[in-house]
N, C-alpha and C positions, 0 to 999 in steps of 0.2 A: 430437861430437853430431850425430846424423842431423838433417838440414834438408829442407824441402821448398819449392819454390817453384811457385806456381800462377798462371795467368793472371788478373788481376783481382784478386789478393790481395796484401797485404803480403809482402816475401820474407822467408825465413829463419824457416819455422815449424818449431819443435823438437817433433818428432812424439812421441817418447817422452814428455816430462814433460807435453805437451799431453795425451796420452791419459790419462796418470795422473790428471791434474786433472779431466777430463770423466768418467772413470768412477766416481772417488770421489764427485763430485757427484750421479751417476745413482744409486750405492748409496746415499748417504745418503736420497734422496728415495723409492727403493723400498723400503728397511728401514721406512721411517717409516710406510708403508702399513699393516705388520701389527706393529710393535713395541708398538704400544698396546693390541693386543688382549690380549697376554700381562699388561698392567698394569692392564687394567681393573677386575679385583677389588680390586686396592690403591687405584686412584682412587675407587672407590664408597665404601670403608671410611674413607678419611683426608679425603675432601672431602663425604661424605655425598651423594654424587650419586644420582639416581634412574635408573630403567631408561632413560627418554627421554633424559636427558643422556648417559649412557653410550653410547647408540646414536647419539647425535649426535658425541660425540667420536670413537667408531671409525669410522662410516660418512661423517661430514660430511667427512672429509678425501677419500676416493674420490670422493664425489659432486662436490665443488668441482672436483677436479683435472679429473675427466671432462667436467665442462662448459666448462672453459679450455683444453684442451690444443690443439684446433684455433686457437683465436683467438691463443693465445700463439706456436704455431709460425709463424702468418703474421706476427706482431710481429717475430721473428726475421729476416723477410724485409725488413721495413718499416726497422727500427731497427738491424739488424745483430745476426748470430749471437752474436757475442762480448759485445756490450753487454747483450744480454737474457740470456745466461747469468749474466753477472757479476751483473746486477740480481736475478735469480731467486734466486741463491746468497746475496746478501746479504740479500734479504728473508726466503729460508727460515731462515738463521741468526739473524736476529732474532726471527722468530717462534717458533723453537725455544726461545730464552730466555726468551719470554713463556709459552709452554707450561710450562716447568719452573719458572717462578716463579708461576704462576696460584694466586691465593688461594680461588678458588671454583670450581665446576663450570662456572657460565655463562661465566666468564673463560677457562677452558680451553677450551671449545667455540669461543668466538670466536678464540683463539689457534689452535686446530687449522685453523680456515677460513683465516686468515691464513697459517698453514705452508702449506697446501695451494695458495694463490695463488702462493707463491713456488716451489712445486715444479711447477706448470704453466707458469710461465716458464722454469724451468731445463731440465726434462726433453727436451722436442722440440729443443732446441738441441744437445745431445749428438750425435744421429743426424745432423743436419743438418751439424754441423762435421766428422764423419767422413766424410760424403759429399763435402764440399767439399775436404778436406785429404789425404784417402787415395784411392788407385786400386790396381788390379791386386792382386798378392799381398798387400801391405799392407794394402789395405782388408778383405781376406779375413779377415786376423789381427786387425785393429782390430775388425771386426764379431763375428768369435767371442768376444773379450773382452767386448764390449758386452752380446752376448746372453747370457753368463754371467752378468753382473752384473745383467742385467735380469731374468731368470729366478729367480735365486736370492735375489735381495735379500728377497722375501717369506719365505722359508724361513729366512734367515739373521736376518731381523728378530724372529722368533719366538725363535730360540735367544739371540741377544743380549738380547732382553727379558727371558727368563726368566733369564739370568745375572745382569743387572743389578737387577732387581726382587728376585731371591732374595737377592742379596748385601747389599740394604739399606745402600749405600753412605753413610756418614756420617749414617746415620738418616734419608735423605731419601726413603725408600721409592721410590715410582715415578718421582721427579722427574729422576734421572739417565737414564733412558730418553730424555728430550727434550733434557737438558743435554748430552748426550755430543756432540751436533751443533755446539755451540757452539764449542769449540776446534779441531775438524775443519774448521768454515766459516771461521773466521778465518784458519786456516793455508791454506786454499785461496784466501780472497780475497787473502792477501798474494803466493802464488806465482802465480796465475792471470794477472794482467797482465804476468808477465814471459815467460810461455811462449805466450800467445794473442796474436798479432800482429793488429792491426786491419785489416780488409779495405778495400780502397778502392773507389770506385764503378766498376761494369764500363761501359766506353766504349760508348755507342750504346744502353744499355739504359735502358727508362723507370724514372722513380723509383718504386718500390713505394709503393703506398698500402693504407689499411685499409678495406675494404668493411663500413662501418657499419651498413647494414641487414641484412647477412649476420650480422654479430656479433650484432646483436638477435635475429634469427629463430633462428639456432643456440643461442644461450644458453636461450631459451626452449624449444626444441624437446628439447636435451639434457637439460634440468632436469626436463621433464615425462616424459621416457623413462626416465632413470635412477633418478629418486627412488623410483618404485614397485617397481623391481628390487631397490633396496637396503633399502627399509623395508617393502615389502608382505610378504614371508614371516613377518616377526615380527609383523606387524598381522594376520595371518589372510587376506591378499588380500580387502580390502573392495572393494565395486564402484567406489569413487573411485580405487583403484589401477589397475583394469583401464582406466578411463576416461582416465586421465592416460597410461597406457601407450599406448593406441590413439591419443589425441590427439599424444602425442610421436613417434610414428612416421608419423603424418600429416604432421607439420611438419617433420620430418627429409627426407621425401620431397620436400616443398615446397623445402627449403633445396637439395636436389640440383638441381632444376629450374631455381631462380634462378641457383645457381653455373654451371650449363650455359649458360643464356642470357647471363649477363655474359662468359663466355669466347667464345661465339660472335659477341658483338658487339665484341669487343676490349678489352672493360672489364678490370678487375682484381679477379677473385672473391676471395672470402676463401680459398677452397680450389680451386686450380686442377685441374679435373678432367682435363686434359690428362695428369696424372700416371699415370691408369690407361689411357690408349690404347695403348701398346707391348704387342705380344703376350706372353701370359703374365703380365702385372703383376697383372691382376685374380684369375686364379687363385692365382698365387703369394700374394698378400696374405691371400686367403681361407684358403689352408692354414696360414699362420702364425697367422692369427687362432684358428682350430679348436684347434690343438695348444696354445697359450698359454691359451685358455679351458679346455680339458680339463685341463691342469695345475693350474689354480688350484682348480677344483672337486676334482680328486683330493686335492689338498693338504689342503684344508678338511675334506672327508668323512674322509679317513684319520686326519687328526689327531682329529677328534671321535670317532670308533671307538676310536682309542688311548687316549683321556682317560677316556671314559663307560665303555666296556666291558671295556677291559683294564687300566684304572687307572693308565695312565701320568700321571707329572706335566707340566705344561707344558714343562719343560726336557727331560725323557725324550722326548716326543712329538718336539720340535725335533731332537734329536739322532739320533732314529731315522732322519731322511732324509739324515744325513750321507752313507751310500752313493750316494744319489741324486744328491746335489751332486758326489760325487767323479765318478761317471760322466758327468754332463753337463760338468763342467770339462774333463775329460780329452778328450772329443769335440771340445768348443768349441775348445780349444788346438791341436788336430791335424788337424781335417778339412781346412784349407787346404792341408796338406802331400800329400794323399793323391792318386794319379792321377786325372787328368780324369773318365774314364769312372765310377770309383768314387764320385768327388765328385757327380758327376750323380744318382746312384742313391741317394744319402744322404736326401734330403727325401722319397722315396717309402718307402724302408724305414724312416726313422725312426719315424713314428707306428706302423707295424704292431709294431716293436720296444717301443716305449712301451705299446702295448695289451697285448703278450704279457708283458711284466715285471710291469706292474701287475695284470693280470688273474690271474695265477698266484700273485701275493703275497696278494691279497685271497682267493682260494679257500683259503689256507693259514691266513689270518690271522683266522678267523671267531672263534675262541674263545679262542685262544692265540697270542702273537707267535712265528713259527717261528725266532726266534733267528738263528743264522749262514746259515740258508739264505735269509734276507731279503736278504742282502748281493748275491749275484750278481743277484737280481731287480731290486733297486733300482738297481744299477749299470746294467742292461739297460736300465730304463725312463728312467733319467736321461740315458743316451748317446742312446736313441732321441729323447727331447726335443729335444736339442741337434742330433742329425741333421735333425730336422724343421723346426728353426726357422733355425739360423744359415746354414747354406749357401744356402738358399732365400731370405731376405731380402737376402744378399749377392748373388745371381743378379739378384734384383729391382731392387736399387740399380744395378746396372751397366746395366739396360736404360733408367733414367731420366736425363733431361738434369740437369745440375748447377744449372741455374736452377730446377727445382723440388724441390730438396732439401728446401725447407721443407713443401712438400705432402706430399712422402713420409714424412717425419718426422712430420708429424700424422696421417697414417693408420696409421702403424707404432706411434704412441703412443696413439691412442684406439683403433683396432681389437682391440687385445689387452685394453685395459681394459674394453672393452664386453663383449667375449667374456668375460672374466672374470666380470663382474657378471651376465650372462645365465646363465652356468654355474652360478655359486653359487645363483642364484635358483632356475634349473631343477632342476638335481640335487640341491640341497639340500633342495628340496621332496620330491624323489624319496626321498632319505636318510630325512627326517623322517617321511613317510608310513609308511614300513615297520614291522612289527610289533617288530623289535628291530635293534640296531645293525649286526650282522654281515650279516643280510638287506638292510637298507639300502645298505650298503656293496656289496654284490654286484649289486644293482640298478644302482647308480650307474655302477659299472665296465662293466656290460654295455652301458648306453647311452653311455657315454664312448668305449667300444671302437667301436661303430658310428660315431660321429662321427670318431674317428682314421681309420678305414677311409676315410671320405668324404675326410678330409684329405689321405690318401695320393693319393687319386684327383685332386684338384684339384693337388697337388704334380706328379703326371705330367702332368697337361695343362699346366701352366705350363711344365715342363720341355720337353715337346714343342714347344710354341708358341715359346718362346724359341729353341731350337735351329732350328727352321723359319725363322723370322725371321732368324737369323744367317747360316744358309746362303742365304738369297736375297739378304741384303746382299753377301755374298761373291761371289756370281755376277754381280753388276751392274758 
C-alpha cells in the first residue's frame, strides 16, 4: 500500500484509499445539488408541495452551502480537516435519511437545509486534504480526479435522479434519490477513520481561531447576495431583489476590507487573503471560476432546450451529456502525463475548445438533435472544460503555502458556486427572454463564448505570471 509521510502530520497516510473516501464524499455532495431537480415533479405530486416549497427544496441546498462554505473551510483549519470532514459526512448522511423519510413538504425543506450544512462542512475539506497530503505528480493526478468529480457531479445527479425516480424503487417514488446516500455514507464513515490519519499540531504555529465577527458579516453578505440570484429570476426580479443584491455586494466588499486589515495586524482572519498574493493566483482562480460558471449555465440551458423544444425526457437529456463526461474524464485522467510545455498550454486552449465544441453543437441543435455528430462536439467541449480547470487549479495550488490550504479550498469551493449561480441567473434570463428556445440557446452560447475567451486570457496571464515568478526564484 502506498503511504505518505508529511511534516506536521501523522505518518502512514494511505493515499489510494484516502482519495477514494474523499472523492466519494465529494460526489455525494455534488450530485445532491442536482439530483432533486429531476425529483421535483414527483415530490410535488406525492407531498402536495406548492411552487414556493419546491423552489426552497431545490434552491435552499445551494443557498445554504454557498453561505457556509468559507466558514466551514476555516473550521477545517481550526478543528482539523479530518475531523470536520467526518463531522460533515455524518451530518450529511443523517440529513439524507431525514430527507428520504420527510412526511411533509415543510419537513423536506428543513431536511434539505440540514443536508446542505453537512455538505458545506464536508466539501472544503476534500481539496484541503489533497493539498496537504499530495504534492508533485501525485497531486496533479489527485486534482485531475477531484476536478472530474466536482464538474460531473451535477450532470451525474441528473442521470441518477432520472434513473431512480423513473424506476420507482419499492414504490417509494422520489425518496430513494435521498436514501441512496445513507448506505454510501455509512460505509464511508466506517472506512474513513481507518485511512485518514489524524494530523498533529504543527510546532511553532499559533493555534487557529475562528473570526466570529467575520463569520457574522460574511453570512449576512452571502445571504443577501446569493438569495436574489437564486430566487430573483423566478420572481421576475422585483426591486427588493436588486436592493438585496447591491447590499450583499457592498457587504462582501466590506468583508474583504475587514479580512485584509485583520491580516495586516497579525490577527487571524476568517479568510486569509495572503492566499492570493503569489503571482498568478488571482488570475488563475478567475479563469477557473469563469469556466465552471459557463459550464453550469451551458448544462442548464441545453438541458432546458432538449426537454422543452426537442421533447427529451429528463433521463434522455441527462444521457445526452455522456460524451461530454467522457471527454472531461479522459482529459482529467491524462493531462498530468503530457509534456510540460503542452501542459502549460492546456489552460489557455481549454476554454477555446469548450467554446468551439459547445458553439458548433448549438448551431446544429436548434430544431433537431444532430445525433452522432453531437458526440465529437461534446467530447471536445468536455475535454476543453477539463483542460481549462484541472491543470490550472493544480498550478495555483502549487503556488500557495500548505498553511493556506483552507483559504485556497474556500475560494476554490465558493468561487465556482458563485460563478454558477451568477451564470444561471444572468444567462438563464437571456435564455428565457428569447422568443423561442433555439434562439435563446444560441444567445446564451454567444455570451458564454465571450466569457470563455476572457477566461483563456486570465489563464494565459496566470501562466505567464507563475512562470516569471518561478524564473525569478530560480535565479536567486
